[in-house]
C-alpha positions, 0 to 999 in steps of 0.5 A: 500500500502506498504511503504506509510509513513506520516510525520508531523511537528507541533510545540510542543507549541504555545500561544493561538491565535498564527499562526503556520506553519505545514509541511506534507509529505507522501511517495507515488508513485502517479501513474497517470495511464498514464505511461507504464510498461516494458511490455507495459501495463498501470500502474494503477492509484494510487494517494492520492486524498485528504488531510485533517487536523483538529484541534480538531473538526475544519477543517483546510484544505481540499485539492483535489489532481489531478494526476499531483501532484508529488511523495511524496506530500508535504504540508506546511500551517499555522493554528491558535491555539486557545488552546491546542489540537490535529491536525489530518491529513488524506491522502485518497488513490484511493484504499480506504486506509486512512493514518492518523497521529496526533500531539498534541500542548500544550500552551506555 
């Protein structure tokens, strides 16, 4: 889908054992499949239905998303950092697309 853009904010550094706050936002229309176009036809459902975050190989968060979620879904959550590594993010779309981003974090 055109115009879909993930944005992620992860601190650049943290001490081992620190809990950091991660913020994510993805630009997406989140069509529920219940609205009608001007011609009266239903606009097809098109939502991000799942969001995941991994730190290295460990799952940090896995969210199932319902059609009632607003346009441009925003998630803010905390994660414990055991050491330097990479956070990997994935947003799964109804059409099978997966939008991904990753952000490294270093030890302070």
